[in-house]
SELUM-375842 format. One record per residue (C-alpha): x negated, y, z. Coordinates in pm, 1 decimal, decimal comma. Layout:
<kegus>
+----------+----------+----------+
|     east |    north |       up |
+----------+----------+----------+
|        X |        Y |        Z |
...
+----------+----------+----------+
</kegus>
This chain:
<kegus>
+----------+----------+----------+
|     east |    north |       up |
+----------+----------+----------+
|   -251,2 |  25329,5 | -10166,4 |
|   -159,8 |  25089,4 | -10446,2 |
|     -3,1 |  24787,3 | -10274,7 |
|    -61,3 |  24570,8 | -10583,2 |
|   -438,7 |  24596,2 | -10534,8 |
|   -552,9 |  24343,6 | -10270,8 |
|   -897,7 |  24504,6 | -10251,8 |
|   -753,2 |  24839,8 | -10149,2 |
|   -512,3 |  24682,5 |  -9902,9 |
|   -785,8 |  24475,0 |  -9741,3 |
|  -1021,0 |  24770,8 |  -9719,3 |
|   -756,0 |  24969,1 |  -9530,8 |
|   -696,0 |  24679,0 |  -9292,8 |
|  -1065,3 |  24615,5 |  -9224,8 |
|  -1108,4 |  24981,7 |  -9133,4 |
|   -866,2 |  24923,4 |  -8845,0 |
|  -1069,9 |  24793,9 |  -8546,0 |
|   -801,9 |  24551,0 |  -8429,6 |
|  -1014,3 |  24335,5 |  -8201,0 |
|   -780,8 |  24131,5 |  -7980,4 |
|   -575,6 |  24268,1 |  -7804,1 |
|   -600,1 |  24611,0 |  -7975,4 |
|   -356,0 |  24690,0 |  -8255,4 |
|   -619,0 |  24924,6 |  -8396,9 |
|   -388,5 |  25078,9 |  -8656,1 |
|   -352,9 |  24759,3 |  -8860,5 |
|     22,2 |  24732,4 |  -8806,7 |
|     61,4 |  25098,5 |  -8903,5 |
|   -108,6 |  25020,4 |  -9234,5 |
|    113,4 |  24717,6 |  -9290,2 |
|    431,2 |  24911,1 |  -9214,4 |
|    330,9 |  25190,0 |  -9454,5 |
|    283,4 |  24930,4 |  -9729,8 |
|    585,1 |  24710,2 |  -9663,6 |
|    858,5 |  24969,8 |  -9616,8 |
|    832,9 |  25105,8 |  -9975,1 |
|    854,8 |  24747,0 | -10102,7 |
|   1200,1 |  24706,1 |  -9949,7 |
|   1103,5 |  24539,2 |  -9621,9 |
|   1285,6 |  24620,1 |  -9300,9 |
|    993,1 |  24646,0 |  -9058,5 |
|   1020,4 |  24595,8 |  -8684,4 |
|    749,7 |  24614,7 |  -8420,4 |
|    780,6 |  24406,4 |  -8107,6 |
|    565,5 |  24425,9 |  -7794,4 |
|    535,4 |  24101,0 |  -7601,0 |
|    433,3 |  24078,7 |  -7238,5 |
|    336,2 |  23804,7 |  -6997,3 |
|    180,0 |  23782,9 |  -6654,5 |
|   -201,0 |  23806,9 |  -6645,0 |
|   -229,0 |  23863,8 |  -7021,4 |
|   -255,4 |  24187,6 |  -7219,1 |
|     52,1 |  24328,4 |  -7392,2 |
|     49,2 |  24252,8 |  -7764,6 |
|    216,9 |  24445,5 |  -8043,8 |
|    346,8 |  24228,0 |  -8327,3 |
|    521,5 |  24295,8 |  -8658,5 |
|    815,9 |  24130,5 |  -8831,3 |
|    927,9 |  24242,8 |  -9176,1 |
|   1202,4 |  24103,2 |  -9398,6 |
|   1309,8 |  24176,1 |  -9754,8 |
|   1646,9 |  24034,3 |  -9859,5 |
|   1950,1 |  23940,8 |  -9655,2 |
|   2046,5 |  23594,5 |  -9771,1 |
|   1960,2 |  23289,8 |  -9972,7 |
|   1654,6 |  23075,4 |  -9920,9 |
|   1409,2 |  23230,1 |  -9677,9 |
|   1029,9 |  23208,7 |  -9715,8 |
|    806,0 |  23326,9 |  -9433,6 |
|    443,2 |  23432,5 |  -9461,6 |
|    264,4 |  23417,4 |  -9126,1 |
|    -69,1 |  23556,7 |  -9020,3 |
|   -258,0 |  23764,0 |  -8768,2 |
|   -400,3 |  24112,7 |  -8784,9 |
|   -627,7 |  24074,4 |  -8484,3 |
|   -993,7 |  23984,3 |  -8523,4 |
|  -1274,0 |  23852,4 |  -8305,3 |
|  -1545,4 |  24087,6 |  -8170,8 |
|  -1823,0 |  24184,6 |  -8413,4 |
|  -2111,0 |  24067,0 |  -8194,1 |
|  -2435,8 |  24255,6 |  -8251,4 |
|  -2324,4 |  24539,6 |  -8476,1 |
|  -2685,6 |  24617,8 |  -8566,8 |
|  -2720,4 |  24271,5 |  -8720,5 |
|  -2457,9 |  24349,7 |  -8986,1 |
|  -2580,1 |  24441,6 |  -9334,2 |
|  -2284,9 |  24680,5 |  -9370,3 |
|  -2057,3 |  24823,7 |  -9104,4 |
|  -1821,6 |  24560,2 |  -8963,0 |
|  -1527,6 |  24798,9 |  -8999,6 |
|  -1643,1 |  24969,8 |  -9318,3 |
|  -1480,0 |  24750,0 |  -9580,5 |
|  -1769,3 |  24828,2 |  -9811,1 |
|  -1832,1 |  24632,6 | -10130,8 |
|  -2180,5 |  24516,3 | -10228,5 |
|  -2276,4 |  24271,2 | -10502,2 |
|  -1916,7 |  24165,2 | -10556,2 |
|  -1847,1 |  24099,0 | -10187,9 |
|  -1634,7 |  24299,5 |  -9943,8 |
|  -1781,7 |  24305,1 |  -9594,8 |
|  -1597,2 |  24345,1 |  -9267,7 |
|  -1457,1 |  24171,9 |  -8965,4 |
|  -1138,8 |  23996,5 |  -9068,4 |
|  -1226,3 |  23989,7 |  -9438,9 |
|  -1145,3 |  23618,6 |  -9455,0 |
|   -995,6 |  23552,9 |  -9109,0 |
|   -744,5 |  23666,4 |  -9194,2 |
|   -675,2 |  24018,9 |  -9312,2 |
|   -773,1 |  23905,0 |  -9660,0 |
|   -486,1 |  23657,1 |  -9674,9 |
|   -239,6 |  23923,0 |  -9558,7 |
|   -366,8 |  24168,5 |  -9821,3 |
|   -326,7 |  23910,8 | -10097,9 |
|     28,7 |  23819,2 | -10000,7 |
|    136,8 |  24183,0 |  -9987,1 |
|    -26,2 |  24247,5 | -10324,4 |
|    144,0 |  23939,4 | -10469,8 |
|    487,4 |  24052,2 | -10354,1 |
|    420,8 |  24410,3 | -10466,1 |
|    343,9 |  24281,8 | -10816,6 |
|    675,2 |  24097,7 | -10824,2 |
|    852,2 |  24418,0 | -10722,1 |
|    665,6 |  24618,0 | -10985,9 |
|    751,2 |  24362,3 | -11255,6 |
|   1116,2 |  24340,3 | -11149,0 |
|   1082,3 |  23970,0 | -11073,8 |
|   1164,6 |  23958,6 | -10704,1 |
|   1327,4 |  23617,8 | -10641,1 |
|   1685,2 |  23594,2 | -10521,1 |
|   1653,9 |  23517,1 | -10152,2 |
|   1456,8 |  23649,6 |  -9857,1 |
|   1087,5 |  23692,0 |  -9784,9 |
|    950,1 |  23781,2 |  -9444,3 |
|    612,8 |  23848,4 |  -9287,8 |
|    541,8 |  23746,0 |  -8930,9 |
|    218,6 |  23912,5 |  -8817,7 |
|     82,1 |  23860,1 |  -8469,1 |
|   -184,7 |  24045,0 |  -8275,1 |
|   -328,9 |  23775,1 |  -8048,1 |
|   -404,0 |  23466,5 |  -8257,2 |
|   -772,7 |  23512,3 |  -8175,1 |
|   -689,9 |  23559,5 |  -7806,8 |
|   -482,4 |  23356,7 |  -7562,0 |
|   -198,6 |  23316,5 |  -7818,1 |
|     57,1 |  23383,9 |  -7546,9 |
|    215,5 |  23710,1 |  -7660,1 |
|    196,9 |  23657,5 |  -8034,1 |
|    351,9 |  23403,2 |  -8267,0 |
|    540,1 |  23202,2 |  -8003,4 |
|    721,5 |  23502,9 |  -7863,2 |
|    768,4 |  23670,5 |  -8199,3 |
|    930,3 |  23355,1 |  -8338,2 |
|   1155,8 |  23327,4 |  -8036,1 |
|   1247,1 |  23697,4 |  -8059,2 |
|   1331,8 |  23667,2 |  -8428,3 |
|   1526,0 |  23342,2 |  -8386,7 |
|   1734,5 |  23493,4 |  -8109,1 |
|   1828,5 |  23769,9 |  -8354,2 |
|   1956,3 |  23510,2 |  -8598,9 |
|   1651,8 |  23467,0 |  -8822,0 |
|   1619,5 |  23126,1 |  -8987,4 |
|   1347,6 |  23013,4 |  -9226,8 |
|   1334,1 |  22739,6 |  -9488,0 |
|    956,0 |  22726,7 |  -9524,0 |
|    641,7 |  22904,2 |  -9414,0 |
|    302,0 |  22972,8 |  -9568,0 |
|     21,2 |  23058,9 |  -9324,5 |
|   -261,9 |  23252,4 |  -9486,9 |
|   -549,3 |  23118,2 |  -9279,2 |
|   -879,1 |  23054,5 |  -9464,2 |
|   -843,4 |  22687,5 |  -9557,8 |
|  -1085,9 |  22645,4 |  -9845,4 |
|  -1432,1 |  22510,8 |  -9757,8 |
|  -1621,0 |  22607,4 | -10075,0 |
|  -1395,9 |  22754,1 | -10343,9 |
|  -1040,3 |  22879,9 | -10383,7 |
|   -828,9 |  22576,9 | -10466,0 |
|  -1019,6 |  22320,2 | -10261,2 |
|   -773,4 |  22252,8 |  -9981,5 |
|   -421,0 |  22296,0 |  -9850,8 |
|   -359,3 |  22223,0 |  -9483,9 |
|    -40,1 |  22018,5 |  -9438,6 |
|    -81,0 |  21942,5 |  -9068,4 |
|   -306,3 |  21981,3 |  -8770,1 |
|   -443,2 |  21754,1 |  -8501,9 |
|   -327,2 |  21793,8 |  -8146,9 |
|   -552,8 |  21935,7 |  -7877,2 |
|   -579,4 |  21870,0 |  -7503,4 |
|   -839,4 |  22014,1 |  -7266,7 |
|   -919,2 |  21949,0 |  -6905,2 |
|  -1167,8 |  21991,6 |  -6622,8 |
|  -1285,6 |  21698,4 |  -6411,4 |
|  -1439,8 |  21768,8 |  -6071,0 |
|  -1632,6 |  21484,5 |  -5909,7 |
|  -1656,5 |  21486,1 |  -5531,2 |
|  -1984,0 |  21387,9 |  -5363,5 |
|  -2175,5 |  21428,8 |  -5037,8 |
|  -2449,3 |  21688,5 |  -5017,7 |
|  -2787,1 |  21579,4 |  -4891,2 |
|  -3163,7 |  21570,1 |  -4932,3 |
|  -3290,1 |  21434,0 |  -5264,3 |
|  -3548,1 |  21226,2 |  -5071,4 |
|  -3273,3 |  21053,2 |  -4870,8 |
|  -3012,1 |  20957,0 |  -5131,2 |
|  -2865,2 |  20685,5 |  -4908,9 |
|  -2739,3 |  20960,8 |  -4677,3 |
|  -2570,0 |  21147,4 |  -4962,9 |
|  -2355,2 |  21068,4 |  -5264,0 |
|  -2473,4 |  21233,9 |  -5582,8 |
|  -2169,3 |  21353,2 |  -5784,8 |
|  -2387,2 |  21409,5 |  -6092,6 |
|  -2422,4 |  21034,0 |  -6130,1 |
|  -2046,3 |  20996,5 |  -6123,2 |
|  -1993,8 |  21286,6 |  -6362,1 |
|  -2232,6 |  21131,3 |  -6614,7 |
|  -2053,0 |  20796,1 |  -6603,1 |
|  -1712,6 |  20955,4 |  -6635,1 |
|  -1812,7 |  21191,0 |  -6913,6 |
|  -1960,1 |  20903,4 |  -7111,7 |
|  -1641,5 |  20700,3 |  -7066,9 |
|  -1443,4 |  20971,6 |  -7245,2 |
|  -1673,5 |  20978,8 |  -7545,7 |
|  -1748,1 |  20606,1 |  -7589,2 |
|  -1580,5 |  20407,0 |  -7734,4 |
|  -1393,1 |  20609,0 |  -7996,2 |
|  -1023,6 |  20660,9 |  -7930,3 |
|   -925,3 |  20529,4 |  -8275,3 |
|  -1042,3 |  20488,6 |  -8634,3 |
|   -807,0 |  20746,8 |  -8782,1 |
|   -468,5 |  20716,1 |  -8952,2 |
|   -331,7 |  20749,9 |  -9304,1 |
|   -316,3 |  21128,7 |  -9283,3 |
|   -564,0 |  21216,0 |  -9009,6 |
|   -930,4 |  21166,7 |  -8931,7 |
|  -1030,6 |  20980,1 |  -8612,4 |
|   -948,9 |  21145,0 |  -8282,7 |
|  -1255,4 |  21299,1 |  -8121,6 |
|  -1333,8 |  21403,9 |  -7765,5 |
|  -1622,2 |  21635,1 |  -7680,5 |
|  -1757,2 |  21716,5 |  -7335,8 |
|  -1821,8 |  22086,8 |  -7370,5 |
|  -1993,0 |  22177,1 |  -7043,3 |
|  -2126,0 |  22016,4 |  -6725,1 |
|  -2159,0 |  22241,7 |  -6421,6 |
|  -2314,7 |  22179,6 |  -6082,1 |
|  -2406,2 |  22524,8 |  -5956,7 |
|  -2711,2 |  22392,1 |  -5774,5 |
|  -3031,8 |  22600,3 |  -5798,9 |
|  -3235,4 |  22364,9 |  -5578,9 |
|  -3425,6 |  22062,8 |  -5708,7 |
|  -3439,8 |  21884,5 |  -5372,5 |
|  -3072,2 |  21910,4 |  -5278,7 |
|  -2804,4 |  21666,0 |  -5391,3 |
|  -2496,5 |  21879,7 |  -5460,3 |
|  -2155,4 |  21822,9 |  -5309,2 |
|  -1964,9 |  21836,1 |  -5637,0 |
|  -2008,1 |  21840,7 |  -6011,9 |
|  -1758,9 |  21923,4 |  -6284,8 |
|  -1729,3 |  21893,8 |  -6658,8 |
|  -1489,3 |  22023,5 |  -6920,7 |
|  -1367,3 |  21837,4 |  -7226,8 |
|  -1150,2 |  21884,3 |  -7531,2 |
|   -995,8 |  21616,9 |  -7749,0 |
|   -855,3 |  21667,8 |  -8099,0 |
|   -617,5 |  21379,0 |  -8153,8 |
|   -431,3 |  21243,3 |  -8454,3 |
|    -77,1 |  21116,6 |  -8502,2 |
|   -149,5 |  20785,6 |  -8330,0 |
|   -117,3 |  20981,5 |  -8005,6 |
|     85,2 |  21252,7 |  -7841,7 |
|    -15,5 |  21474,2 |  -7550,8 |
|    125,1 |  21234,9 |  -7290,8 |
|    -30,1 |  20917,1 |  -7430,5 |
|   -369,6 |  21074,0 |  -7482,5 |
|   -366,4 |  21204,0 |  -7125,8 |
|   -277,8 |  20856,1 |  -7001,2 |
|   -570,8 |  20707,0 |  -7193,2 |
|   -807,8 |  20968,6 |  -7052,7 |
|   -695,5 |  20888,9 |  -6698,4 |
|   -734,7 |  20516,0 |  -6763,7 |
|  -1091,6 |  20569,8 |  -6877,4 |
|  -1175,3 |  20797,3 |  -6584,5 |
|  -1037,9 |  20549,1 |  -6331,9 |
|  -1238,4 |  20267,1 |  -6489,3 |
|  -1554,4 |  20477,3 |  -6482,5 |
|  -1488,9 |  20578,9 |  -6123,2 |
|  -1501,2 |  20213,7 |  -6021,2 |
|  -1814,9 |  20139,8 |  -6225,4 |
|  -2111,7 |  20086,7 |  -5989,5 |
|  -2380,7 |  20105,3 |  -6260,0 |
|  -2518,3 |  20445,2 |  -6151,0 |
|  -2392,5 |  20417,2 |  -5790,4 |
|  -2461,8 |  20059,0 |  -5673,0 |
|  -2292,6 |  19970,1 |  -5347,9 |
|  -2074,8 |  20280,2 |  -5341,6 |
|  -1698,6 |  20316,9 |  -5319,7 |
|  -1518,8 |  20435,2 |  -5633,9 |
|  -1588,2 |  20795,3 |  -5733,5 |
|  -1351,2 |  21053,9 |  -5596,2 |
|  -1242,1 |  21304,4 |  -5856,2 |
|   -978,0 |  21561,5 |  -5946,4 |
|   -858,4 |  21662,4 |  -6290,8 |
|   -691,9 |  21984,9 |  -6399,6 |
|   -528,7 |  21986,3 |  -6743,2 |
|   -509,7 |  22290,3 |  -6964,1 |
|   -171,3 |  22453,7 |  -6936,0 |
|    -65,1 |  22433,7 |  -7301,1 |
|   -160,2 |  22133,4 |  -7511,9 |
|   -131,1 |  22165,3 |  -7888,6 |
|     85,2 |  21898,4 |  -8048,1 |
|     -9,9 |  21708,4 |  -8361,0 |
|    213,1 |  21763,3 |  -8663,3 |
|    237,6 |  21668,2 |  -9029,6 |
|    448,7 |  21857,0 |  -9283,1 |
|    653,6 |  21627,1 |  -9506,6 |
|    837,1 |  21889,3 |  -9714,2 |
|    746,8 |  21762,8 | -10061,5 |
|    900,7 |  22060,1 | -10242,6 |
|    697,2 |  22309,4 | -10040,8 |
|    372,8 |  22116,9 | -10083,9 |
|    436,9 |  22058,7 | -10454,0 |
|    513,5 |  22426,8 | -10520,6 |
|    189,6 |  22538,4 | -10361,0 |
|    -13,6 |  22260,6 | -10520,9 |
|    117,5 |  22348,4 | -10867,3 |
|     48,3 |  22716,5 | -10810,2 |
|   -310,9 |  22644,1 | -10710,6 |
|   -366,2 |  22411,1 | -11005,2 |
|   -206,2 |  22653,7 | -11251,2 |
|   -433,2 |  22940,3 | -11145,6 |
|   -759,7 |  22761,0 | -11068,2 |
|   -742,7 |  22432,4 | -11256,2 |
|   -821,5 |  22251,2 | -10931,3 |
|   -599,5 |  21996,8 | -10760,1 |
|   -629,6 |  22088,1 | -10391,6 |
|   -692,7 |  21823,6 | -10129,5 |
|   -410,0 |  21787,0 |  -9879,6 |
|   -582,4 |  21796,3 |  -9542,8 |
|   -519,6 |  21792,2 |  -9168,3 |
|   -879,6 |  21870,1 |  -9067,1 |
|  -1007,7 |  22161,0 |  -8863,3 |
|   -896,4 |  22324,2 |  -8543,5 |
|   -558,4 |  22455,6 |  -8438,5 |
|   -370,7 |  22750,9 |  -8582,5 |
|    -41,6 |  22925,8 |  -8518,6 |
|    115,6 |  22673,6 |  -8756,3 |
|    147,7 |  22454,3 |  -8447,2 |
|    416,6 |  22694,1 |  -8321,0 |
|    585,3 |  22756,1 |  -8655,2 |
|    642,7 |  22385,7 |  -8726,3 |
|    915,4 |  22388,0 |  -8459,1 |
|   1117,7 |  22631,1 |  -8675,4 |
|   1054,2 |  22522,7 |  -9035,5 |
|    814,6 |  22324,9 |  -9256,2 |
|    475,0 |  22495,3 |  -9276,2 |
|    161,6 |  22473,9 |  -9490,6 |
|   -160,6 |  22672,9 |  -9482,4 |
|   -362,0 |  22813,9 |  -9769,5 |
|   -598,3 |  23108,7 |  -9785,0 |
|   -949,2 |  23223,1 |  -9864,2 |
|  -1284,7 |  23046,4 |  -9837,8 |
|  -1371,2 |  23032,1 |  -9468,9 |
|  -1749,7 |  22999,6 |  -9474,9 |
|  -1818,6 |  23335,7 |  -9304,4 |
|  -1528,2 |  23361,4 |  -9059,9 |
|  -1632,0 |  23480,4 |  -8712,0 |
|  -1988,7 |  23533,7 |  -8837,7 |
|  -2206,3 |  23841,0 |  -8866,2 |
|  -2156,6 |  23977,3 |  -9219,3 |
|  -1814,1 |  23820,1 |  -9259,6 |
|  -1729,6 |  23880,8 |  -9624,7 |
|  -1507,1 |  23780,4 |  -9913,1 |
|  -1569,8 |  23767,5 | -10286,3 |
|  -1373,0 |  24039,3 | -10465,3 |
|  -1285,7 |  23786,3 | -10735,7 |
|  -1139,1 |  23553,7 | -10471,9 |
|   -898,1 |  23824,5 | -10359,4 |
|   -758,2 |  23849,7 | -10710,2 |
|   -739,7 |  23471,8 | -10748,0 |
|   -554,9 |  23424,4 | -10420,0 |
|   -313,8 |  23706,0 | -10504,1 |
|   -220,6 |  23538,0 | -10832,7 |
|   -180,3 |  23202,3 | -10653,8 |
|     50,2 |  23357,1 | -10394,8 |
|    254,7 |  23531,0 | -10663,9 |
|    288,0 |  23207,9 | -10860,8 |
|    377,3 |  23015,0 | -10547,1 |
|    651,7 |  23257,0 | -10445,8 |
|    814,1 |  23231,9 | -10788,0 |
|    780,1 |  22853,7 | -10807,4 |
|    908,7 |  22791,4 | -10455,0 |
|   1225,8 |  22992,5 | -10513,2 |
|   1270,0 |  22838,1 | -10860,0 |
|   1242,1 |  22488,1 | -10710,5 |
|   1493,5 |  22581,8 | -10440,6 |
|   1736,1 |  22708,4 | -10705,9 |
|   1689,1 |  22391,0 | -10910,3 |
|   1761,3 |  22178,4 | -10606,8 |
+----------+----------+----------+
</kegus>
């Protein structure tokens, strides 16, 4: 296989059914491509209680100088209804200028383009003085327990240090060059269980309907807004994602009701302060007698998700400028610097080095008929190649 051809590399990766937590042969393909390019490739299996074992890959070319990491994941989400796909989800077939397959944009395509970019530098004899590594996890689409966090820790304990990282997630909303992610909002989830008294719906004075309390408390978390946004982030937003009672009867007041929520918060908050605000709102709603006149305050319990995601903003101007210039040079577009969207493994990497994200157009990720434009693969490869050269040149100049 020609490693300089991102189409061929991506096709080989798509044909590996690496649905989390299966390795599916994807890491074998990567190792076969990276070793001839001068990378020392290591495979690491991470384990944790009550989660599947995950095989990850770490590869490094170079032994000194400035160190640039490319991070990504080889695992993909399930295909859903395979019969609904126009072409096989693991076929990597090309039709009308588009390559189809699970992971085409999220994010085997980004991995393929980075490998092709580096392979072109090797072929041209223009490999920068310094070190380049790839950190590829197998559970980004899963619980994210045995992937990037443990692979970073494993590598750091072996003496690895990085000066910057590029994550190849699909960041562009419409066209290559639209957007670079320079940070991410934080995320906290929880489950609130409201305690009530079961009884007959015709005798509500003998019961205490927890649904009334759950509605008041859920509303208190959504209204008013937590903030109006900050200089670099959009407003924080909380969504109630499910309300559960488990009551099949229409004439029985249930004994409890619960709801789950998730908040994506900006840099005006951290995990502790946003939790404190949520508790303040819940306590105020619990004492509100609007839906429960004459009743004592609502009794409730809250269970927080085990691992909140922390908000971060990358302030490495040289890293951002190198990538911005590369994008503008290749596409003519000046990318927007954004902190929108969900979480990514960048939230773990930022504890080790400055990190930015840039990849393919993400319109079809996780969808039936996930696909990428063949032309976009070439464009992203040239951007990555230009970025690698510019980042090391800027480091040398500094």
